[in-house]
N, C-alpha and C positions, 0 to 999 in steps of 0.2 A: 272386431271382425278380423279374421286372418287375412294375410296378403292375398292368398289364393281366392278367398271368397270376395274380397274387395275388387280384385281384378275381374272376376266373373260378373259381379254387379256392374262395374264400370263398363264392361263390354256390352251388356245388355242395355244399359242406359244410353250408351253412344248410338247403338242401333235404333233405339226408340227416338233418339234426338234426330237422326237422319229422316225417319219416317215423318216425324212431326214437322220438320222443316219443309218437307215435300207437301204436306197438307197445307202449310202456310202459303205455298206457291200457287196451288190450284184452287181448292175451295175458298181459301182466303184466311186472313188473320183471326177472324172470329172462331173459325173452326179449329185453327191451330191452338188458340188460347184455351178452348174448351178441352181439347185432347191433353194439353200440358197440365191443366188443372186436375183432370181425371187421373193422369199418371202419377201426380203427387199424392193423391189420397187413396188411390185404389190399385196399388201394385203389391205383388207378393213375389218372393224369390224362393223357389223350391229346389232343394238339392237332394240327390240320391233317394228319390222316393220309390225307386224300383226295389230298394232293399228295406228290411225291417228297420224302423226308426227307434232309437233309444235316447231317452232324455239325458243319459249320462255322457253323451258324446257332444262335441260342439256342433257338428253338422245336424245330428239328430235333434238336439234341443232347438236349434235355430229353425229347422224345417217344420218341427211340430208347432213352434210359435207362429210361423208363417201360414201354416194350414189353419190354425185357430183364427188368424187374421182374415184369411180367405173366407172361412165360415161366417165371421162377423160381417164382412162386406156383403155376402150373399143374404144374410138375415136382414140387413138394413135396406136391401132393395125391395121396397114394398110393391111398387108397380113399375111397369116398363115406361120409360120416358117417351113422350109423344114426339114423333118425327115432324119436322117442319115440312111444309109443302115445298116441293122443288120444281123448278122450271128449267127447261133447256136454255142454255146460254146462246145468245145471238152470235153469229160469226163476227169476228173482228172485221173492221172496215178494211177493204182492199184484199181480204183473204176469202176465197170461196169456201163455202161450207163443204166439208168432206165427211162422208159417213164413217162410222167407226171401222177400224181394221177388220173386225169380225163380220162385218156386213157382207152379204153376197151380192150386193148391187155394184 
């Protein structure tokens, strides 16, 4: 992988790391671990897909390979994962419950 491609991949992964760390803070470590695991096995990096792709170029062959990866990921998704039942969190002790910012109350 070229230095430019590596830099772009590192940038995207650093952004994903920031988001995953935030998930670990609010929903919790189980959610964070699930997201991390999913990112390891189900990520693709696409470049220059607005242009015609050619297998004889580095970017083209890499992007074509990643598109094939994406199709395989989609193909292996047989059914939608079931969502766990969620419950509102109780307010922390000593802190009054405040409605979300978008509430009109």
